[in-house]
N, C-alpha and C positions, 0 to 999 in steps of 0.2 A: 740081377735077378728081378723078376717081376713081382709086384705085391700080390698077395693071395686074393685080395678083393679088388678086382679091376674096375669096378663101377663106383668106388668110394669117392665121394666129393671131397674137395679140399676144405680144411677147416680154417681158412684164412681169407680175409677180404683184400689183402695186399696183392699187388701184381706179382705174378710168378713167371720165371723164365724156365721153359721146358726144352732142353736140348734133346731133340727127337732123333733116334737112330733110323736108318733106312738102308736098303740094299742099293737104291739109286733114287735120284731126285730129278725133277724136271724144272726148267727155268720158269715154267708156269706155276711152280711151288707145290706141285703134287709130289707124292712119294710112293715108292713101293717098299713096304716094310718086310717083316719076316713072316707074314701070313696069319697071325693070330688076332689082329684087330685091337690089340691092347690099347695103343695110343688113341685110336679113333674113339673107342668107348670111353676112355679117360677124358678126352676133350669134350665129348658129348655130355658126360655126367657133370661137367663143370662149365657148361655153356654160359652161365651168368657171371663167371669169374673172369678177371683179366689175366689171361695166360698168353704169353708171347711164345709162339711155337717156332722154334729155331732148328733148322736142319744144318748139319755140318758135313761136308763131303769133299773128296778130292775132285778135281775137274773131270777126271775120267769117269766118274760116277754121276755126272750131270748130263741130262739129255735136253733137247729143246722143249719137249713136252712129253707127258706120260698120260696114259688113260686113267680115268677116275670114275668110280661109282658114286651114287648119290650119298652114300654114307662116309666116303673118304673126306677127310678134313685136311685142306692144304696148309702148308706152313705160312707163317707171316714173313719169315726171312730165311734165306738160304745163303750160307757162307762157304766159300771154297778158298783155296790158297791164293787165288788171284781176283775173285769176283764176289760181289754181294748182290743178291737178287731179293727184292722185297716188293710186297704188294702196295705198300704205302709207307710214308715216313712214320717211324715209331716215335 
């Protein structure tokens, strides 16, 4: 279930791991979610925090690349049953 307040900032300064759901992901670390923008708004509201954005998907749900809008926030890492894609070493 989603929290009622989608724009609520985190109340911690410690790094946070956010396992982010999606319908599909791209090797470019973009994702297509479920259409409500919850996670993008959450990441935007917490832009100053250290949040490791992780997508987990089966290989069948990973494309070479996906379209993205200016408000879409890409993952930091994408993990499948056989591969790991990341934008930089964490």
